C-alpha positions, 0 to 999 in steps of 0.5 A: 469426380468420378464418371461412371457409365454401365452398359451390357443389360437386357432381357434373358431367360432363367439360367442365361448368363450376362456381363455387365461393364462399367466404364469408369473416368475422371479422378483416379486414387491408389485406394478405391473399391469399385462396386456393383449395386442393384435395386429390385422393383419395390426393394431398397438398393443392396450390394451385389459385389466389390472389388478394390485395387489389387483385386481383393473382391467380396460378395454378397450372399446371393451373389457368391457362386453365380457371379464374378466381379473383375475389373481392367485396370488400363482401360478402367472397365468393372465388369460383372459377370453373371451366371445361372440368371434367376427371375429374382436377379430382375433389377437396375444395377448400377456400378459405384466408386469409393475412392480412397477406401476399400471395400466392406461388407457393411457398405453392400447393405449400407452404402455411404452417401459419397460414393459416386454413382453411374446410371444403372442398367436394367436387367430383366430375367424372364422365368 
């Protein structure tokens, strides 16, 4: 079992930055993907980015060039640096873990049911 706890959300004005963190504990795996997802008000959950154990990364089109996913493997912390934030980035942000498999672009649109999820952290961007 994997336990995930997000932090770092908050309120920021458009153009500002935030860094989200996700502490990972519990079961380990040599192969994994850690994802960031978000759910905007009234919309489906959507993938933002993913990172594998070797630091290979994937990004959604909306995140490319503005967001940076990274990890501290020793501390088992996942990060999402978000820059040039827009009101459309307002959402609940979740981290998710898929142990035993790599990152897939298809998963950003359709996450698998077996992922482990955190409780989320709210990001609000005002105009």
